[in-house]
Kinemage of the C-alpha trace (Angstrom):
@kinemage 1
@onewidth
@group {chain A} dominant
@subgroup {mainchain}
@vectorlist {calphas} color= white
{ca unk a 1} P -16.844 31.980 -15.401
{ca unk a 2} L -14.957 33.297 -12.047
{ca unk a 3} L -13.894 36.913 -11.866
{ca unk a 4} L -10.251 35.987 -12.195
{ca unk a 5} L -10.796 33.798 -15.210
{ca unk a 6} L -12.992 36.772 -16.869
{ca unk a 7} L -10.233 39.033 -16.088
{ca unk a 8} L -7.583 36.861 -17.621
{ca unk a 9} L -9.485 36.263 -20.524
{ca unk a 10} L -9.949 39.936 -21.077
{ca unk a 11} L -6.353 40.518 -21.212
{ca unk a 12} L -5.322 37.750 -23.448
{ca unk a 13} L -4.960 39.060 -26.992
{ca unk a 14} L -6.579 37.203 -29.941
{ca unk a 15} L -3.031 36.925 -31.463
{ca unk a 16} L -1.827 35.486 -28.134
{ca unk a 17} L -1.342 31.974 -27.026
{ca unk a 18} L -4.739 30.324 -26.466
{ca unk a 19} L -4.164 29.239 -22.838
{ca unk a 20} L -6.820 28.619 -20.087
{ca unk a 21} L -6.027 30.482 -16.808
{ca unk a 22} L -5.963 27.170 -15.174
{ca unk a 23} L -3.055 26.222 -17.554
{ca unk a 24} L -1.087 29.163 -16.818
{ca unk a 25} L -0.813 28.879 -13.292
{ca unk a 26} L -0.121 25.272 -13.607
{ca unk a 27} L 2.674 26.019 -15.916
{ca unk a 28} L 4.168 28.432 -13.380
{ca unk a 29} L 3.535 25.814 -10.760
{ca unk a 30} L 5.686 23.427 -12.888
{ca unk a 31} L 8.390 25.970 -13.503
{ca unk a 32} L 8.839 27.392 -9.792
{ca unk a 33} L 7.720 24.897 -7.169
{ca unk a 34} L 10.132 22.121 -8.116
{ca unk a 35} L 13.106 23.878 -7.418
{ca unk a 36} L 11.526 25.728 -4.280
{ca unk a 37} L 10.850 22.262 -2.863
{ca unk a 38} L 14.419 20.935 -3.456
{ca unk a 39} L 15.514 24.265 -1.476
{ca unk a 40} L 12.871 23.513 1.153
{ca unk a 41} L 13.885 19.647 1.162
{ca unk a 42} L 17.161 20.732 2.422
{ca unk a 43} L 15.914 23.311 4.872
{ca unk a 44} L 14.076 20.305 6.541
{ca unk a 45} L 17.140 17.942 6.166
{ca unk a 46} L 18.888 20.256 8.567
{ca unk a 47} L 16.169 19.493 11.005
{ca unk a 48} L 15.939 16.047 10.475
{ca unk a 49} L 19.689 15.278 10.848
{ca unk a 50} L 19.807 16.870 14.238
{ca unk a 51} L 17.741 14.332 15.599
{ca unk a 52} L 19.889 11.396 14.092
{ca unk a 53} L 23.259 13.174 14.868
{ca unk a 54} L 21.744 12.869 18.522
{ca unk a 55} L 22.005 9.215 18.875
{ca unk a 56} L 25.839 9.590 18.374
{ca unk a 57} L 27.078 13.445 19.408
{ca unk a 58} L 25.502 13.341 22.944
{ca unk a 59} L 28.165 10.740 24.045
{ca unk a 60} L 30.960 12.430 22.110
{ca unk a 61} L 30.280 15.806 23.649
{ca unk a 62} L 29.088 14.701 27.011
{ca unk a 63} L 25.755 16.061 26.845
{ca unk a 64} L 22.248 14.921 28.133
{ca unk a 65} L 18.806 14.933 26.972
{ca unk a 66} L 18.012 18.248 28.843
{ca unk a 67} L 20.900 19.794 26.993
{ca unk a 68} L 19.751 18.600 23.465
{ca unk a 69} L 16.372 19.693 23.984
{ca unk a 70} L 17.695 23.131 24.573
{ca unk a 71} L 20.141 23.272 21.895
{ca unk a 72} L 17.300 21.966 19.560
{ca unk a 73} L 15.040 24.718 20.520
{ca unk a 74} L 17.334 27.763 20.950
{ca unk a 75} L 17.634 27.469 17.070
{ca unk a 76} L 14.023 28.895 17.286
{ca unk a 77} L 14.913 31.765 19.815
{ca unk a 78} L 17.136 33.166 16.878
{ca unk a 79} L 14.445 32.381 14.251
{ca unk a 80} L 11.794 34.352 16.447
{ca unk a 81} L 13.981 37.324 16.904
{ca unk a 82} L 14.952 37.739 13.389
{ca unk a 83} L 11.561 36.544 11.486
{ca unk a 84} L 9.717 39.780 10.977
{ca unk a 85} L 12.990 41.942 10.045
{ca unk a 86} L 14.092 39.328 7.778
{ca unk a 87} L 11.127 39.406 5.871
{ca unk a 88} L 10.741 43.186 5.870
{ca unk a 89} L 14.521 43.126 4.259
{ca unk a 90} L 13.004 40.666 1.559
{ca unk a 91} L 10.519 43.126 0.718
{ca unk a 92} L 13.366 45.928 0.348
{ca unk a 93} L 16.104 43.775 -1.423
{ca unk a 94} L 14.046 41.324 -3.607
{ca unk a 95} L 12.989 37.534 -2.913
{ca unk a 96} L 16.004 35.952 -4.931
{ca unk a 97} L 18.812 37.990 -3.403
{ca unk a 98} L 17.381 37.774 0.153
{ca unk a 99} L 16.436 34.329 -0.180
{ca unk a 100} L 20.087 33.244 -1.869
{ca unk a 101} L 21.793 34.963 0.986
{ca unk a 102} L 19.789 33.159 3.652
{ca unk a 103} L 20.765 30.051 2.254
{ca unk a 104} L 24.324 30.330 1.832
{ca unk a 105} L 24.745 31.515 5.412
{ca unk a 106} L 22.702 29.063 7.360
{ca unk a 107} L 24.065 26.300 4.801
{ca unk a 108} L 27.556 27.080 6.084
{ca unk a 109} L 26.483 27.196 9.636
{ca unk a 110} L 24.573 23.965 9.497
{ca unk a 111} L 27.689 22.396 8.127
{ca unk a 112} L 29.919 23.850 10.928
{ca unk a 113} L 28.033 21.962 13.537
{ca unk a 114} L 30.426 19.234 12.494
{ca unk a 115} L 33.033 21.268 14.639
{ca unk a 116} L 31.444 21.892 17.747
{ca unk a 117} L 33.233 20.875 20.990
{ca unk a 118} L 30.678 21.076 23.845
{ca unk a 119} L 27.355 22.643 24.974
{ca unk a 120} L 28.013 26.153 24.420
{ca unk a 121} L 29.429 26.037 20.891
{ca unk a 122} L 26.365 23.742 20.068
{ca unk a 123} L 24.006 26.272 21.613
{ca unk a 124} L 25.791 29.139 19.771
{ca unk a 125} L 25.808 27.873 16.422
{ca unk a 126} L 22.206 26.557 16.634
{ca unk a 127} L 21.093 30.006 17.735
{ca unk a 128} L 22.985 31.704 14.910
{ca unk a 129} L 21.572 29.112 12.202
{ca unk a 130} L 18.041 29.953 13.590
{ca unk a 131} L 18.621 33.699 13.105
{ca unk a 132} L 20.138 33.196 9.487
{ca unk a 133} L 17.077 30.902 8.585
{ca unk a 134} L 14.314 33.062 9.977
{ca unk a 135} L 13.136 34.954 6.594
{ca unk a 136} L 13.464 31.616 4.283
{ca unk a 137} L 9.911 30.032 4.865
{ca unk a 138} L 7.835 33.187 5.326
{ca unk a 139} L 9.691 34.606 2.438
{ca unk a 140} L 9.076 31.811 0.323
{ca unk a 141} L 4.802 31.850 1.492
{ca unk a 142} L 5.097 35.408 0.468
{ca unk a 143} L 6.869 34.781 -2.872
{ca unk a 144} L 4.147 32.294 -3.596
{ca unk a 145} L 1.044 34.504 -2.840
{ca unk a 146} L 2.655 36.891 -5.566
{ca unk a 147} L 2.485 34.115 -8.064
{ca unk a 148} L -0.692 32.486 -7.443
{ca unk a 149} L -4.388 33.597 -6.659
{ca unk a 150} L -5.970 31.995 -3.410
{ca unk a 151} L -7.786 29.228 -5.120
{ca unk a 152} L -4.810 27.896 -6.277
{ca unk a 153} L -2.488 28.102 -3.018
{ca unk a 154} L -3.797 24.858 -1.088
{ca unk a 155} L -2.610 22.628 -4.162
{ca unk a 156} L 0.478 24.739 -4.454
{ca unk a 157} L 1.231 24.633 -0.615
{ca unk a 158} L 0.822 20.883 -0.400
{ca unk a 159} L 3.020 20.440 -3.293
{ca unk a 160} L 5.783 22.619 -2.023
{ca unk a 161} L 5.470 21.444 1.563
{ca unk a 162} L 5.542 17.806 0.901
{ca unk a 163} L 9.093 18.531 0.787
{ca unk a 164} L 8.917 18.073 4.863
{ca unk a 165} L 7.817 14.570 4.834
{ca unk a 166} L 9.860 13.816 1.845
{ca unk a 167} L 12.961 15.145 4.009
{ca unk a 168} L 11.964 12.409 6.600
{ca unk a 169} L 11.441 9.515 3.638
{ca unk a 170} L 14.962 10.600 2.196
{ca unk a 171} L 16.917 12.104 5.458
{ca unk a 172} L 15.858 8.983 7.570
{ca unk a 173} L 17.622 6.558 5.538
{ca unk a 174} L 20.300 8.799 4.508
{ca unk a 175} L 21.179 9.768 8.039
{ca unk a 176} L 20.936 6.207 9.099
{ca unk a 177} L 23.262 5.204 6.107
{ca unk a 178} L 25.932 7.868 6.883
{ca unk a 179} L 25.859 7.003 10.619
{ca unk a 180} L 26.129 3.226 9.997
{ca unk a 181} L 28.947 3.832 7.200
{ca unk a 182} L 30.894 6.270 8.684
{ca unk a 183} L 31.252 4.599 11.904
{ca unk a 184} L 32.204 1.080 13.299
{ca unk a 185} L 32.674 -0.929 16.517
{ca unk a 186} L 35.712 0.358 17.369
{ca unk a 187} L 34.549 4.023 17.082
{ca unk a 188} L 37.212 4.981 14.623
{ca unk a 189} L 36.726 8.366 12.633
{ca unk a 190} L 36.957 8.754 8.789
{ca unk a 191} L 39.508 11.393 7.722
{ca unk a 192} L 39.637 12.551 11.210
{ca unk a 193} L 35.683 13.029 11.585
{ca unk a 194} L 33.160 10.937 13.235
{ca unk a 195} L 30.221 9.775 11.595
{ca unk a 196} L 27.892 12.639 13.300
{ca unk a 197} L 30.203 15.362 11.905
{ca unk a 198} L 29.997 13.835 8.593
{ca unk a 199} L 26.303 13.911 8.816
{ca unk a 200} L 26.107 17.681 9.075
{ca unk a 201} L 28.724 18.286 6.538
{ca unk a 202} L 27.224 16.276 3.868
{ca unk a 203} L 23.828 17.724 4.172
{ca unk a 204} L 24.804 21.248 4.978
{ca unk a 205} L 27.096 21.974 1.724
{ca unk a 206} L 24.632 21.394 -0.750
{ca unk a 207} L 22.288 24.137 0.887
{ca unk a 208} L 25.297 26.604 0.056
{ca unk a 209} L 25.032 25.581 -3.731
{ca unk a 210} L 21.429 25.639 -3.730
{ca unk a 211} L 21.574 29.298 -2.545
{ca unk a 212} L 23.915 30.378 -5.249
{ca unk a 213} L 21.486 28.787 -7.681
{ca unk a 214} L 18.712 30.706 -6.905
{ca unk a 215} L 19.774 33.880 -8.413
{ca unk a 216} L 19.836 32.313 -11.845
{ca unk a 217} L 16.701 29.879 -11.482
{ca unk a 218} L 14.274 31.993 -9.724
{ca unk a 219} L 12.002 34.886 -11.320
{ca unk a 220} L 11.542 37.661 -9.082
{ca unk a 221} L 7.773 37.975 -9.846
{ca unk a 222} L 5.454 37.261 -12.919
{ca unk a 223} L 6.206 40.784 -14.741
{ca unk a 224} L 10.045 39.757 -14.838
{ca unk a 225} L 9.259 36.084 -15.952
{ca unk a 226} L 11.240 35.897 -19.273
{ca unk a 227} L 9.925 32.377 -19.688
{ca unk a 228} L 6.279 33.776 -20.179
{ca unk a 229} L 4.668 35.552 -22.978
{ca unk a 230} L 3.586 39.182 -22.489
{ca unk a 231} L 0.155 38.323 -22.851
{ca unk a 232} L 0.531 35.615 -20.342
{ca unk a 233} L 2.276 37.923 -17.933
{ca unk a 234} L -0.427 40.720 -18.243
{ca unk a 235} L -3.143 38.150 -17.977
{ca unk a 236} L -1.684 36.331 -14.714
{ca unk a 237} L -1.128 40.177 -13.332
{ca unk a 238} L -4.357 41.139 -13.789
{ca unk a 239} L -5.659 37.651 -12.116
{ca unk a 240} L -3.711 38.468 -9.121
{ca unk a 241} L -4.802 42.053 -8.810
{ca unk a 242} L -8.322 40.838 -8.894
{ca unk a 243} L -7.370 38.162 -6.157
{ca unk a 244} L -5.764 40.655 -3.834
{ca unk a 245} L -9.090 43.074 -3.972
{ca unk a 246} L -11.037 40.253 -2.507
{ca unk a 247} L -12.019 41.516 0.906
{ca unk a 248} L -9.856 39.981 3.942
{ca unk a 249} L -11.906 37.786 6.276
{ca unk a 250} L -10.626 39.549 9.412
{ca unk a 251} L -10.561 43.340 7.843
{ca unk a 252} L -6.632 43.200 8.183
{ca unk a 253} L -5.849 45.219 5.087
{ca unk a 254} L -2.754 46.752 6.621
{ca unk a 255} L 0.046 45.712 8.763
{ca unk a 256} L -1.474 48.041 11.803
{ca unk a 257} L -4.719 46.342 11.287
{ca unk a 258} L -3.279 42.841 11.184
{ca unk a 259} L -1.675 43.782 14.552
{ca unk a 260} L -4.703 44.981 16.123
{ca unk a 261} L -6.794 41.776 14.750
{ca unk a 262} L -7.345 39.066 17.814
{ca unk a 263} L -7.771 36.489 14.813
{ca unk a 264} L -4.173 37.270 13.270
{ca unk a 265} L -2.783 36.595 16.891
{ca unk a 266} L -5.206 33.363 17.125
{ca unk a 267} L -3.650 32.225 14.026
{ca unk a 268} L -0.213 32.407 15.640
{ca unk a 269} L -1.683 30.383 18.478
{ca unk a 270} L -2.754 27.965 16.217
{ca unk a 271} L 0.671 27.764 14.402
{ca unk a 272} L 2.227 27.115 17.670
{ca unk a 273} L 0.035 24.285 18.440
{ca unk a 274} L 0.913 22.732 14.760
{ca unk a 275} L 4.321 23.288 14.883
{ca unk a 276} L 4.359 21.662 18.514
{ca unk a 277} L 3.280 18.349 17.076
{ca unk a 278} L 5.845 18.914 13.864
{ca unk a 279} L 9.108 19.578 15.796
{ca unk a 280} L 8.261 16.741 18.745
{ca unk a 281} L 8.351 14.359 15.627
{ca unk a 282} L 11.072 15.760 13.586
{ca unk a 283} L 13.334 15.791 16.792
{ca unk a 284} L 12.287 12.916 18.604
{ca unk a 285} L 11.366 10.424 16.255
{ca unk a 286} L 14.636 8.300 15.857
{ca unk a 287} L 14.802 8.414 19.513
{ca unk a 288} L 11.102 7.113 20.147
{ca unk a 289} L 11.872 4.396 17.407
{ca unk a 290} L 14.920 3.181 19.130
{ca unk a 291} L 13.311 2.974 22.369
{ca unk a 292} L 10.376 1.070 20.873
{ca unk a 293} L 12.435 -1.211 18.559
{ca unk a 294} L 15.819 -1.469 19.884
{ca unk a 295} L 16.963 -1.376 16.154
{ca unk a 296} L 20.471 -0.276 14.693
{ca unk a 297} L 21.182 2.962 13.161
{ca unk a 298} L 20.288 1.743 9.538
{ca unk a 299} L 16.993 0.194 10.636
{ca unk a 300} L 16.086 3.087 12.431
{ca unk a 301} L 16.407 5.271 9.351
{ca unk a 302} L 14.335 3.112 7.348
{ca unk a 303} L 11.648 2.828 10.085
{ca unk a 304} L 11.615 6.778 10.659
{ca unk a 305} L 10.563 6.862 6.991
{ca unk a 306} L 7.303 5.259 7.175
{ca unk a 307} L 5.340 7.980 8.967
{ca unk a 308} L 6.948 10.614 6.479
{ca unk a 309} L 6.063 8.469 3.504
{ca unk a 310} L 2.267 8.272 4.597
{ca unk a 311} L 2.090 12.132 5.372
{ca unk a 312} L 3.311 12.805 1.711
{ca unk a 313} L 0.100 10.823 0.566
{ca unk a 314} L -2.257 12.714 3.011
{ca unk a 315} L -0.916 16.014 2.497
{ca unk a 316} L -1.432 16.010 -1.329
{ca unk a 317} L -4.884 14.404 -1.059
{ca unk a 318} L -6.034 16.979 1.440
{ca unk a 319} L -4.411 19.975 -0.470
{ca unk a 320} L -6.262 18.747 -3.661
{ca unk a 321} L -9.541 18.440 -1.570
{ca unk a 322} L -9.082 21.756 -0.242
{ca unk a 323} L -8.826 23.688 -3.497
{ca unk a 324} L -11.543 21.578 -5.129
{ca unk a 325} L -13.925 22.507 -2.391
{ca unk a 326} L -12.720 26.090 -1.838
{ca unk a 327} L -12.916 25.083 2.014
{ca unk a 328} L -10.090 25.985 4.607
{ca unk a 329} L -11.200 25.279 8.108
{ca unk a 330} L -12.320 21.844 7.952
{ca unk a 331} L -9.147 20.866 5.902
{ca unk a 332} L -6.903 22.398 8.768
{ca unk a 333} L -8.882 21.133 11.980
{ca unk a 334} L -9.198 17.554 10.550
{ca unk a 335} L -5.688 16.986 10.250
{ca unk a 336} L -4.999 18.574 13.506
{ca unk a 337} L -7.245 16.204 15.319
{ca unk a 338} L -5.779 13.426 13.364
{ca unk a 339} L -2.284 14.396 14.818
{ca unk a 340} L -3.798 14.665 18.136
{ca unk a 341} L -4.997 11.138 17.876
{ca unk a 342} L -1.740 9.816 16.550
{ca unk a 343} L 0.280 11.320 19.303
{ca unk a 344} L -1.873 9.903 22.055
{ca unk a 345} L -1.604 6.565 20.279
{ca unk a 346} L 1.893 6.506 20.227
{ca unk a 347} L 2.059 7.258 23.787
{ca unk a 348} L 0.428 3.819 24.627
{ca unk a 349} L 3.630 1.747 23.956
{ca unk a 350} L 5.010 2.930 27.051
{ca unk a 351} L 2.025 3.677 29.311
{ca unk a 352} L 0.370 0.110 28.842
{ca unk a 353} L 3.073 -2.064 27.278
{ca unk a 354} L 1.479 -1.988 23.596
{ca unk a 355} L 3.184 -3.446 20.788
{ca unk a 356} L 5.838 -1.184 19.387
{ca unk a 357} L 3.997 -1.504 15.695
{ca unk a 358} L 1.055 0.359 17.611
{ca unk a 359} L 3.702 3.146 18.448
{ca unk a 360} L 4.706 3.380 14.732
{ca unk a 361} L 1.055 3.684 13.576
{ca unk a 362} L 0.517 6.444 16.029
{ca unk a 363} L 3.602 8.328 14.940
{ca unk a 364} L 2.463 7.919 11.280
{ca unk a 365} L -0.884 9.155 12.283
{ca unk a 366} L 0.609 12.062 14.187
{ca unk a 367} L 2.936 13.015 11.424
{ca unk a 368} L 0.357 12.908 8.704
{ca unk a 369} L -1.892 14.887 10.778
{ca unk a 370} L 0.592 17.517 11.812
{ca unk a 371} L 2.251 17.864 8.439
{ca unk a 372} L -0.735 18.177 6.427
{ca unk a 373} L -1.688 20.845 9.041
{ca unk a 374} L 1.151 22.690 8.430
{ca unk a 375} L 0.487 22.944 4.793
{ca unk a 376} L -3.279 23.745 5.123
{ca unk a 377} L -2.527 26.373 7.618
{ca unk a 378} L -1.085 29.092 5.458
{ca unk a 379} L -3.955 29.401 2.992
{ca unk a 380} L -6.270 29.963 5.786
{ca unk a 381} L -4.080 32.243 7.370
{ca unk a 382} L -2.838 34.306 4.353
{ca unk a 383} L -6.646 34.935 3.534
{ca unk a 384} L -6.875 36.728 6.820
{ca unk a 385} L -4.348 39.367 5.364
{ca unk a 386} L -4.544 42.287 2.710
{ca unk a 387} L -1.707 42.335 0.207
{ca unk a 388} L -0.170 45.354 2.386
{ca unk a 389} L -0.164 43.130 5.431
{ca unk a 390} L 1.049 40.075 3.931
{ca unk a 391} L 4.782 40.540 4.603
{ca unk a 392} L 4.699 41.533 8.269
{ca unk a 393} L 1.646 39.596 8.966
{ca unk a 394} L 2.933 36.272 7.630
{ca unk a 395} L 6.383 36.870 9.475
{ca unk a 396} L 4.466 37.653 12.538
{ca unk a 397} L 2.243 34.585 12.628
{ca unk a 398} L 5.569 32.408 11.530
{ca unk a 399} L 7.451 33.750 14.518
{ca unk a 400} L 4.800 32.919 17.105
{ca unk a 401} L 4.365 29.531 15.559
{ca unk a 402} L 8.099 28.858 15.689
{ca unk a 403} L 8.199 29.509 19.257
{ca unk a 404} L 6.889 25.886 19.509
{ca unk a 405} L 10.381 25.000 17.978
{ca unk a 406} L 12.067 26.189 21.261
{ca unk a 407} L 9.294 25.039 23.748
{ca unk a 408} L 8.377 21.618 22.197
{ca unk a 409} L 11.904 19.905 22.159
{ca unk a 410} L 12.791 21.340 25.288
{ca unk a 411} L 9.582 20.233 27.251
{ca unk a 412} L 9.823 16.590 25.504
{ca unk a 413} L 13.693 16.574 26.585
{ca unk a 414} L 12.806 17.878 30.218
{ca unk a 415} L 10.052 15.154 30.605
{ca unk a 416} L 12.081 12.376 28.997
{ca unk a 417} L 14.841 13.197 31.517
{ca unk a 418} L 12.482 13.370 34.536
{ca unk a 419} L 10.414 10.131 33.722
{ca unk a 420} L 12.755 8.091 31.333
{ca unk a 421} L 10.236 8.292 28.746
{ca unk a 422} L 8.358 10.558 25.887
{ca unk a 423} L 5.220 9.255 26.756
{ca unk a 424} L 3.765 11.950 28.814
{ca unk a 425} L 5.267 14.367 26.474
{ca unk a 426} L 3.156 12.886 23.712
{ca unk a 427} L -0.191 13.246 25.597
{ca unk a 428} L 0.909 16.955 26.465
{ca unk a 429} L 1.386 17.718 22.625
{ca unk a 430} L -1.904 15.702 21.830
{ca unk a 431} L -3.752 18.117 24.133
{ca unk a 432} L -2.054 21.155 22.789
{ca unk a 433} L -3.417 20.210 19.233
{ca unk a 434} L -6.690 19.442 20.228
{ca unk a 435} L -6.639 23.476 21.776
{ca unk a 436} L -5.556 24.638 18.418
{ca unk a 437} L -8.029 22.387 16.713
{ca unk a 438} L -10.896 24.356 18.659
{ca unk a 439} L -9.519 27.825 17.672
{ca unk a 440} L -9.534 26.767 13.970
{ca unk a 441} L -13.279 25.646 14.089
{ca unk a 442} L -14.368 28.836 15.841
{ca unk a 443} L -12.361 31.092 13.049
{ca unk a 444} L -14.018 33.132 10.614
{ca unk a 445} L -14.915 31.486 7.040
{ca unk a 446} L -12.078 31.928 4.795
{ca unk a 447} L -12.805 33.992 1.538
{ca unk a 448} L -11.776 31.908 -1.390
{ca unk a 449} L -12.985 33.389 -4.586
{ca unk a 450} L -14.871 31.008 -6.924
């Protein structure tokens, strides 16, 4: 029996519920993860819809690919600037209230993209949306570390972050349908709004409603979870306390130690590499499919769902394997290598005249590898940080990685504007992913309690 299991068994009283440690955390996962999943799904729908809105809004606003790439990327300048302060505010005000506030503000800003009139207003609202959204993801990661010990986080993170590819599965066809249904050959508007404007409204307003629901549907922590019996709460708290006593691989037990640890900064660089692939796919997938297949809006939506659907299967399988084997590095490095391979294959359509289906196959591999790497990154990174360093350390790593959200779409847009193709940009991103893979394989072995 593991140290965690022994601690839990010691706390659960004879007259309490006869529940195994794994069952307690499984119950917590079923209670918490589905709602967080839906919130994160709408977070990534916000990223997907910008890529689809591009297909119509650029002509409507008189923008070019470089301006779009800059607008897609400037979101992350606001994100990076506010990431660490936002997570520290979450510590002060509590997860429920802070995450709820974040969602209401970013949902309202995202919906207001429907009313931009040119490059300046597009840049401004994208920047403010990034600033508002900055604490959401690292806050959720921190929240989950307070509910689940390290040996359960691989599967939980995979379930939670499956919202990213699912947002592509749902968001692609949905966005394609909205653009197709709310527009026609004559270019008329519906209730005075163009199809791309309806796209932002219909996918932004639900985020505001979900933000309001956070207050009522999330428990702040284990101690305040009224849906658990007291013996169960006590057992889970003891298990989590025992997990926090596990020495960190890098010795970064405090925030000051984390800031001095080269491996914490290295993890930020790895996250930058992973996110470079993720954001390139998110923002440019519809454009690449349109260039490869020349399809209509609805067909582009359905074709863009294929890479994300495959990514869901790969992500869940790898997450389950990571927890079962208690191994972190190879379960991150392997998907990153897969992503690099997929990005390179997808570039061959333009470079050597390969069939469009090969580009779709490569994009499917790229999306599967990059998105699975995104989920597998956090169990490894969080093992390098002690409890005191977690809030600031996770936000720091996340902020470093999110710089890719600015750099990657902008570089792809610049290269496409200069060459008329995304192929050379995809090769560059494959090389970046390979560089990140080499860092992961050289990193310290993560300590995962057994």
